[in-house]
N, C-alpha and C positions, 0 to 999 in steps of 0.2 A: 722687370722686363728682361728677357734673355738677350743679353748683348755681349759681344766679345770685348776684349780689352781695348782693341783699336777703336771700336765703335764708342766705347765709354770716353776715350780721350777726345774723339771727334765731338761728342755731345758737350763735354766740358769746354772745349775750344769754342764751339758755337755759342753757348750760353755766356761765356766770358766776353766774346766779341760784342754780343748784344748788350751786355752790361756796360762795356766801354762806350758804345754808341749812345746809350741813354745817359750815361754820366756826362759825356761831352755836350750833349744837347741841354741837359739841366745846368751845366756849368755856364754855357753861353747865355742861357736865360737868366741865371742868377747874377752874372757878371764875373769877370776874372778876379780871383783873390790874389793879391800881391803880398809877398813877404815884407814885413815891417822890421827893420833892424832894431835890436834891443841892445842897450849898453851892457857890456860884459865886464864884470869885476873879477878877473882872474889874472894870474901871473903869466900864463902862457901867451906868448906873442902870437898874433895872428888868429886867435880864437874869436869867432864871431857867431852869435846865435841869432836865429830869426824866429819870429812868432807871427802867426796869422792874425788878421783883424779880429776884433772882438765878436763879430757875428758869425764866427766859424761854426757855431752850433746849428745855424740855419743853412749852412752850405750843403750842396748836394753831396751825397755819399754814393760810392759805387756798391751795387748789390746785384747778385745773380737771382733772377726771379724763376719760380717754379714753372711758369708758363714758357719761358725760354728753354728750360731744360726739357720739358715735355715736347716742345717743337723740335728740338735737336734729336730726341729719341725717335720721334715720328719720322724725321728725315732719314735717320740711319736704318730704321726698319723698312721703310719704303725702298731705300737703296738696295737692301738685301732681298727685296721681293716679298717681304712679310707684311701682313696687314697690321695696322695700328689699332 
């Protein structure tokens, strides 16, 4: 698609915002993951590590979908008065 640099940035922003929206909806449906403190055996004072619960593999992941990118391109082309 013939897009200017600014339009490409706008498409990436649009798709990223949609990815964040979907991630937060999935996270709410899955339940909040809370960090579980793990014992640290190091000599550095104040060092503390956290690990997520064991079911982290099932946790929602953030992803940018092609449909959101295409929708962003469509919005940018329509804004410039070009058909999609």
